[in-house]
FIMAR-146305 format. One record per atom (N, C-alpha, C, CB): x, y, z. Coordinates in steps of 0.05 Angstrom, whole numbers, plus 5000, padded with zeros to 4 digits. Atoms other than C-alpha are relative to their C-alpha. Glycine has a CB too. Example, Ala and Ser with C-alpha at 12.3 -4.5 7.8 and 13.67 -1.06 7.14 Angstrom:
! residues 2
501849765000524649105156501850245000498050015025498449764999527349795143498550225014500950094971
***
This chain:
! residues 465
497750154994888120112437502650154993499949734986497449895007895420312437501049874975502049985023498750125023899220212373502449835010501050214980497850184994904219642374502250044980499149705001497749985018911219732345501749755006501650275005498350244997915519122332502049974977498249745002498150055022921318872291498949814980502749905012501150205018917518282262497149955006501649745002502850064999910218182248499549764982498150244993500750245016907817492225497049994997501149745013502950025005900917452193499349724992499150204977500650285004898316752199501549825020500649914972498750174980899616242255499849714992498650055027499850285009899815612212502849905005499349984971497450124995905915162211502450194993500349754983497949825007910215672174500150245018499650094971500149764984907916272214500849965028497250114999499350034971908315992284502949925003498249805013497150084998915215672271501750254996500749794979498549755005917716342243500050175025498850154977500249834976915116712305501649895023497150045007498550134977917916212355503050034996499249705002497249985005924716202322501050295004500849904973499249724997924916962319500150085029498050184984500049944971923017012392502449885014497449895012497650134988928516522410502550164995500349724989497749855008933416972374499950295011500250014969500249744987931117582414498850214982502750095007501349805018927217912357497250065012499749884971502649914990921218322382497949924979500050315005501750125020915717922348497150005009500949714995502950024996908117952341498949814979498650294998501350175020903817422308497050045002500749705006502849945002896717532284498649774985499450274986501750205014891417012266497250035010501149715003502849984991883817012268499049755013498350074976500850254988883616292292502049905020499649794979498250114981887215822338502749944987498849735012497450055011894715722329500249724987502250035022499750265014896715162281498950004972498649795016500949975027892915382220498449764990502250044981501550225012889514892172501149735008499950034970498750264996894614342183499249885028503050034999500550104973893714282258497049985006501350175020502849984991886314472265498149844983499250285000502050145017882714182204501349854977498150214989498650135022888013852160501649765008501750204986498150224996894213432171499549835025502850105001500250154975893413252244497349865004500550195023502550144996885913122250499449784979497750204999500550205020885712742184501649755006500850104972498450244993891412282205499049865024503050085003501250124976888112172272497649834992499250215021502450155009881611962238500849764983498150184985499150225016885411532188501049775019502450094982499050204981888711172247497649865013501950125021502450124988881911062281498749814981498050225009501250175020879210782216501649744996499850144973498350235002885210312210499549805023503050084999500550174976884110052281497449854998500250165025502750125002876709932269500049784978497950214994499950195022878109582203501449745008501450124975498650244990883109102236498149835017502550085015501850154983877908912288497849874984498850195022502150115017872608812234501149754986499150204979498850235013877408332199500149765019502850064990500050214979878007942264497249885004501150105026502850094997870407912270499249824978498250245002500750165024869907632200501749744998500450164975498350245000875007092218502350014981498349764994497849975019880307372172502750065012499250214980497449944987885807472223501949774996499650065030498150215003892007072205501349915027502250084981498850064974893907082279498349825018500650265015501850174984888006662302498450165020501549795014501649844982884807252338497150024990501350295002502949995007877207232339498650205018498749725002501549804986872607802360497049954993500850294993502850075004865107692369498350234990498849895025501749785008862408392357501750254997497850055022498649755004864709072331497950224995502049984977501649775006861709762329501850255001497550035019498549755000864210462316498350235009501250064972501349754991862111082354501550234988499850025032498549805014864211612305500250265017498750074973500049764983862412172353502349985021497350045014497950034980867211882405502750034986499849735014497449975015872711832352500550294994499849844974499749715005871512562334500950155025497450124988499249884975872012752407503049955006498349895024497250074996878712382412501850174981500549704994498549845019881112732349500250295009498849984972500049724992879013412375501750045025497150085007498349984976882613272441502950024992499649765018497349985010889113162403500650284989500649794978499749745011888113812365500250215022497650074981500049804978886614192430502749995015497749945019497450024987893013922462502250144984500749705005498049875017897114142403499650304998500049874972500549714999893714822402501350135024497050064999498949904975895614922474503049995000498949845023497150025002902614682460501350224984500849734989499049795017903715172403499850275015498550014973500349754986900915742445502150035022497150025013498049994979905515562502502850054990500049735015497349955012911615552457500350294990500449814976499949725008909816232429500450185024497450084985499749844976909116512499502849965012497949925021497350054990915716182520502050164985500649704999498249855017919116532462499550305002499949914971500849724995915917192486498950134974502450165009501449905024911917272422497250115009499649784978502749894993905817732429498049894980500150314999502150125017899517382402497750194999499249725011502349835004894017812373498049844983500750274985502150165014887517462353498150194986498549825020501849835016883617782297500649994971500250295010499749995029883017932223501950224992497250034986498049805007889218292197499650104971502849885003500149885026889218772138502250214997497250124994497949815005894919172108498850284995501749914976500549725008894519922108502150094980500150195025497849955019901319982075502149795006501150295003497950204997907919602072501249975028502150054981498950014973909519742145497850005022501850235005502149974981902719802178497749814995498950295000502250195002897219292192497950075021501049705003502149964981890519392225498649735005497950214990501250254992887318812263497450055014501949835018502749984987879918752279499949785021497749974979500150194978879818422347497250025014502350055021502650004986874018262394499650265016499849765019500149764983875718892434500550264984501949985023499649765016876719362376502349984981500450245017497950005020881719562324502850045012499550224979497249984990889219452337501850064976500849735013498149925021894519802295502849895008500150314997497350124995901219442288501950114978500049694999497949915019907419762256502549835004500750315005497850194998913219312239502250074980499049724995497849975019920119362208499949794978502749995015500250235019919118682175497449865004502449805005502550144999912818312158500249744984497650174989500050265014911917572140497149934994501349785018502650085009905817372100499949695000499250114972500250294997903916662121497049925002501649895024502950024998896516652105498949734990498750224985500850275007896315932078498249984976498549905023501750065023891215642031497349895010501349794981502750114994884015382028499149814978498050235004501050195020880114841992498850154977497949815013501249895024878115001921497049935000501449904974502950045001870615081915499150004971498450215016501050015027867214871850497550174997499549714991502449845004862015361822497549844999500350164974502450175003857214791807499549825025500249834976500350164975858414461876501050175023501649744998499249834978858815021927499849865027498450275001500050134973860414811999497550095015502550085016502449954984854314762044498249775000498650254990501950224998849214262069501549734995497650034981498950265006851113592036502650014984498049834987497549975015857013871996502250095019499750204976498149954979863113852041502950054990500049775020497149985003870314082043501249795018501150295008498750204983875413622076499850085030503049974992500349914972875114052140497249935011500650305002502850064991867513962144499649705003498050124980500350294997868013212132501249905026501349864976498650094976872813142190498550075026502850125001501649934976867513432237497349855001499450305000502550155000861812962218499949815024499749834974500350184977859012582278498249764993498950155023501650235010854612112237501249904974497050084996498750115024857611642186498150004977501049715006501750015023854811762117499849724988501050204978500350275012851911132086501449994973497049934998498749995027854111342016501550264997497849974978498349765003859911822006501250004972502250005022498849975026861912071937502150225002497950074978497749824999868712411931500650104973502449875014499349885025869912901875502950095001498150244993497249944999877412911863501549765012500650255017498550234992882112311867502850055006499849794980497349944991888212671892500549885028500550305001499250134975891712511958497950045022502650105009502049954979886412832003497549824996499250305001502450165005880612491969500549705004499250044971499550284997883911801968500549935029502449914983499650044972886311862040497449985015501850225012502549994985879512052067498049794990498750274999501750215011875811582020500649735012500249994970499150254988879911002047499149985029503049974998500750004972878611192119497049965003500850275013502950034997871011262110499049734990498650224986500750275009870610612072500649795022501549924974499350184979874210262129498050025024502850055010501949964978869210562178497249914993499950295008502550115007863410302138498450144979498349985023501449865022861310812085500449864974501050304999499750095027860010612014501250234984497249914987498549775011865111041977500449974970502750025014499449985028865711251905501850244996497450034983498149785007871511681879499750074971503049925007500349905027870412101817502450184993497350164996497649855008876812341783500050074971502649835007500249905028877212761720502249894982500050305000497850105016884012501697499849704996502750085012500050295007885811801673500849825023501849954977499350174977888311561741499650155026502849894998500049874974887511701815502950075007498849815022497349914992893412051849501650074975501549795016498749945025895412361782502850125002498350194984497349894997901612691810502149785005500050205023498250224994904712011824500149814975499249845025499850185023907411511772498449755006502949944994501850234999903110901758501049775017499349904972498850224984907910401790499550045030503049984994500549944972907010751857497149995007501150285007502949994996899510811849498749735000498650184979501350275003898010081831499449865027501949834984500750134974898509801903497750145014502449995018502249854987893910351928497449944986500650314999502450065015888910241872498949725005500550034969500850284994888909491886498649995027502449825000501250014973887309611960497350155000501950135021502649875002881710101943497949804989500250254981501950205011878509541902499449805021501349874975500450204979879409051959498150115022502649925013501749874980875809552005497150054989501150265009502749965012869909581956499650294991497949935019500349725009871310311936499850004969502450185010500249975029868810471866501650244991497050034992498449795011873710891826499150064972503049945002500849925027871211271765502050214990497150115000498149815012876711601724498950114974502849874996501049875024875612061665497150085003500349814976502849924994869212301698499950275014498649785017500249744987866912991719497250035013500450224979502549944986861613211769498650244987500550055030501549795013856213631737498350165019498249884978501849864982851213791792499149815022497550124985501150164978848013551857497150075004501650045026502949964995840613451866499549945029498349814981500450044971839213561940497449865007500150275014502650134994832013311935500249704998497950114982499750295004834012621910502749905011499849934971497350074990841112641940501549844979499849855027498450135022844412461874501950204988498149884979498049855014850712711842500149924971502949975014500150055029850312771767502850034989498050184986497449995011856712601731499949944970501949805014499850065028859012551659502849884995499550254982497450135006864412071634501250124975499649704997498649885022869612231582498849924973502949915001501450075026865511861528497350124998499849694998502649865002859512301543497749875014499350034972502150144986855511801583499450155027500749715006500949874976851512081642499249795021497750204995500850194978850411741710499450175024502349805006500849874975847011941774500849825023496950065001499050154977850611721838498550075025503050045003501349954975846811651902502150085021498449755010498049894982850312061956498750145024501950194986500949854976848612242028501750255004500249825025498249774999854712692027501949994976501649995027498149985021859312941973502450165010498850144974497649874991866513111990501450114974501949815015498649885023869913601941502950055008498650264992497149974994877513541941501550024973501249765017498849965027879913841875502450195002497950114981497649844997885814221903499750225020500750124974500049784982887614821945501050254986501749945025499049755011888715551928501050185022497750144984498849834979893016061965498250225009502750114990501549774989889916582010501450264994499549965030498749755008892817161971498050224994501849964975502149805003886117511967499050095027497749894983500749924973885917622042502050195011499849755019498249824985889318082093500650264985502649855005499549755014888618672046502550004983500150235019497550015016894318432002499850164975500649714993500449835023891218821946501050295004497150024993498949734994893819451981503050014995499450085029497150015004900919221967500649964970501249775016499250035027904719231902502049774998501350264989498350244999907218511903500149874972499049805021499850165024909818131843498849735005503049984990501450264997905617511832500949804979497050044998499650225019906616841798497449854999502449815009502750115000899516671780498650095025500049694997501449934974895616631845502050025023497949785006498150014979902016571885501750265001501949764997498249774996906617111914502849914991500050095030497350065010913317121878502150075022500650154974497949954980919217051926502749914989499449865027497350095009926816981918501049785019501950245000498950224984931516481951500150065030502849944990500249934972930816852017497150065009501850255006502849964995923216872014499250305001499149865026500649725001923417622001498150054977502550174997501849925021917717921961501250234985497150075011499149775016918318501912500050265016498350034975500149764983917118991970502049965023497250055011497950014980922819152018498749955028501650265001500950054972921818862088497649815001499350255013502350185000916018402067500949724989497750114984499350285008917117642064497449854997501849875021502350185003912317082044501049725002498450054974499250284997912616352064497649824998501449965028502250205000908615712057498450004975498250055023501750055023902715582012499650244982497349905009500449775017902116291987502350044981499750255018497749965018908916221953500249784979502550005016500050205021907215611910500549725009502050074980499550284994908514871906502949945008499249834975502150184988909714421941498750135024501349745008501549884978904214651988500049805023497150084991499650194979906714252047500850145026502149794993499549874975907014422121503050015007498549855023497250004992914214212130501750194983501249714998498649805016916414652072499650285013498950004971500649754987912915242106501650045025497050025006498449984975916315082172502950074994499849735015497249955007923215062140500450294990501049814979499849725009921915732105499750195023497850054979500449824977919316042169502450025018497749905016497650004984925415842208502250164987501049715006497949865015930016112154499550305001500049914970500649715000926416792150500550125027497150044991499549904973926716872225502950065005498949805022497149974996934216782224501050234982501549744993499249785017934917262165499350275013498649984972500849754986931017802203501850065024497049985009498349954976935517692263502850084991500249755017497449915009941617842219501749784988501450125022498450225011943917152196499950004970498949735011499950035029945916992125498949724993502950044989501350255007941116452100498850034972497949925021501550005025938116252034498749724997501850064975501550255004933315712010501649824981497150054989498350185016937515121986499349715008503050065003500950284993933514471992500249834975497250015011499850185023935313901946497449854996502349805004502550155003928913541961498250055024500549704998502049974979922513612002498349754999498450274997501650245001919112962021497050064996500349845026502949995004911912871997498949735009499250074970501150254989907812352035497049994995500649985030502950055004901012082015499249785020499449924970500750184979897711752075497749824992499350155026502050195010893711252034500649735013500149984969499450274990893710502047500449834975497649895017497649934985899110332031500950294995502349814992499049735002902810992041501950034976501450085025498149945021906911331986501850225009498550084974498049794994913311731995501650054975501949925024498349935023916912111940501950225008498450084976498049794995923312521944501850024975501849945025498249965023927712831890498749934974502449835004500950045027927012611818498949724996502350054981501150265008922612061791501849894977497050024991498450115023925711591738499750174975499249724995500449855024922511991682501350285001497050034994498849744996924812661711503149984999499250125026497150034999931812391722501249954972500849765018499150065028932312141649500550264985498049834986499749745014931512861627502550155008497650175004497749854989937513081669502649844998499550075028497650165000942412501665500149824976500249835026499750165024945212111606499549715005502750044988500550284993944611451642499249975029502549834994501050034973941211191704500549715010497050065002500250254986941710621754497650015018502749935015502450004984935010441785499849745015497550044982500350244983934309961843497249995012502150015023502750044992927609671860499949765018498149974975500150234982926509231922497249985012502150025022502850044990919608941940499949935029498649794983500350084972917108882011499249715003497850185013500650284999914908181993502549835006498749904974497450144993922307992003501250115026501950044977499049884975922908372069498749855024499350305001500950164978922407962133498150155019502349905016501849854982919308512175497350044988501350285007502549975013913908642124498449745001500450094971501450264999912207902122498949955028501949774992500950054973911807862198497750185009502350035019502249824993906908442198497649964980501050294998502150075019902608122143499250224981497549915015500549795020903208712097502450034982499350285014497650025017908008572040499750174975500549724993500449855025905209051987502050234998497150114999498349775005909709571956502949944997499650195022497150035006917109701946501450265007500449934971498449764999922810201953501650014974502049995025498649965026925910491890502050235003497950074978497949804999932510871886500950064972502449895017499249915026934411281825502650155002497850194987497349884998941711461814501350044972501949835018498549975025946411711760501749754995501950255002498550245007949911151722503050055003499449914972497249955001956611511719501350025027500550264985498849974974957911701791498349895023500650295005501750134981952211351827498750195020501549795016501349814983949612001858497049955001500650294991502850064997942611881885498450264993499349915029501649785010937612331849497150005011499950004970502750014990931012081876499549735014498050034977500850244986927811571923496950015002501349995029502950034998920611321921499449745014498650014972500950254986916910811963497050005003501449985028502850044994910010531971499849755018498249964974500250224981908210082030499050095027502749865002501049944974905610042100502150155017499249745015498249854982908810572145502450124987500949825021497549895013913810822093500350305006499949964970499649714993912411542116502250035021497350115011497949994979917011382175502849974989499449805021497350035013922711232126500850264986500049774981499549775017922111912092502450175010497550175000497849834990927112272138502749884991499950025030497550135009932611762122500450044970499949705007499949965029931011822048501050294994497349954986499349715004931412592052502950055008498150185016497349964991937912572091502049914979500549865027498250115021941112142037500450194977499049734990499849825023939412621982501250275008497250054988498949744991940913262022503149985003498750085026497150024995947912992039501549904975500549825023498650095025949412781967500949725001502350184996499250284998949512041981500249874973498149855018499850175024951711551928498949725008502949984990501150274995949110841921501749855019499849844974498150154982955310571956499650095029502850054992500449914973953811012017497649875013499550315000502450134990946810722025500549705004497650054982499550294999949010012009501949935023501149904974498050064980954810062058499250085028502550154994501049934974950610332116498649755012498050244999501350234987948609782165497250075009501749905025502849964993941009762170499149795020498250004974500950184979937809452231498149784988498550155022501650235009934608762221498449905024501749784988501649985025928908612218498450275001498049774998501649755003926109292195499450034970501650245011500749935028922709552133502250174987497450154999497949835011928610032125502149844985501450165022498150165015932809452100499450004970499949715010500749995029929009512034501450244986496950044997498549775011932610182025502849924992500050245020497350115005939409852030499949814977501149875025500150205021937209281986499450124972497849795006500549865026934609761932502650114989497950225004497449905008941410091931501849784990501450165023498450245009944809411926499049904973499849785021501150095025940109221870500950184977496950005001499149825020942009851832502949954993499650295009497250065005949309651840500449724988501650025027499950255013947608971813500449765017502250004981499650234983948108531874498350015025502949975008501850024977941908531918500349735013497050044991499550254986942608001972497549825002501050065028502450154994935407791986498049984977498750125024501850055023932607721916501749924976498250254994
***
């Protein structure tokens, strides 16, 4: 093959990588992108998109089951229900395929050259790619490392057979009768909820004292309550020891030393993700590291000239939309623009039931930075739209400075609150004060009114409570 010379080479076609390549192409930068799989990375192919599709399918089935049981408040009655998981998986795969094609089309429209294969660095300017037709050498003035992350594998529970990663679980075509989930973080709770709604008997085993340990207890309580209503067993302060494939039992030990064997057709391990910094021959480079992550500055530059890193390989928060924003920024920097990373907040969404959204500082974090706070808390049980949709659980909470009312953080838990996250983020990014939110006319009846009411509550005069 002929060697390829380009101004920008992007290694990894996940959310950060493909956005970087598309934006660079739009700006007229001669760009090549390399990935060994389909465009979209983990998020599009085996993560964010397929998991949310399956969660939605589970929600729909659960609603119909409630109608069959005569529990519909609307008087709707259904005589029979069944779930064809294989058909649901086909539907999910169809969505992924459409998005794969869409990303490929956008890359081609931006005149980005796509090379499929396994990339490895030779040096700071040269990469070799093993493709189906042989080795391809690519030389670039600038290189972006966007290799993403992967599920953490436990030494005592290696992936394979009945021990599954989240990606493997999302491809099952037969519903497991008994599913045990090791790890009660957002991935474990999201998927555990979905499979319980589809009919699996689900147990969640979490080593810390609460599920969703990265969220404060007030936000977690509505989720924990719904898990109990779904019949999901939650074991906190418990660790998985081993799996006996012959008896299909997972052996666990609780914090007080007691042992228990849990029956499990399948075991899902969701104990975190680690960056793919041991791939692509990164060992050939002299990069400064921050633990397992690549150290970058405010322009996503690494310690080597002309090499950038974006997304999960650069640390927390390991979120697709953070990677996308970094990718867009780096593309513009390579094109000659003056840009730097200056984000006041990055939304984090947990697609549990109910959903959780957090932005900016929590009350405890804000207390460490401000001498006084005003906190407004408005429940969805006082919101007309929530009542009319028969889902009143949760609330919106606004955290602001007491002296000048600058909003420092916004948190919410409730049905569909993920769709409010952009408005929350805009408020913090633009430096909104409580009066700005309270003085903005919010459409009625909508759940977004709870945002306005929370600001009013912080100011001392909520209207509807």
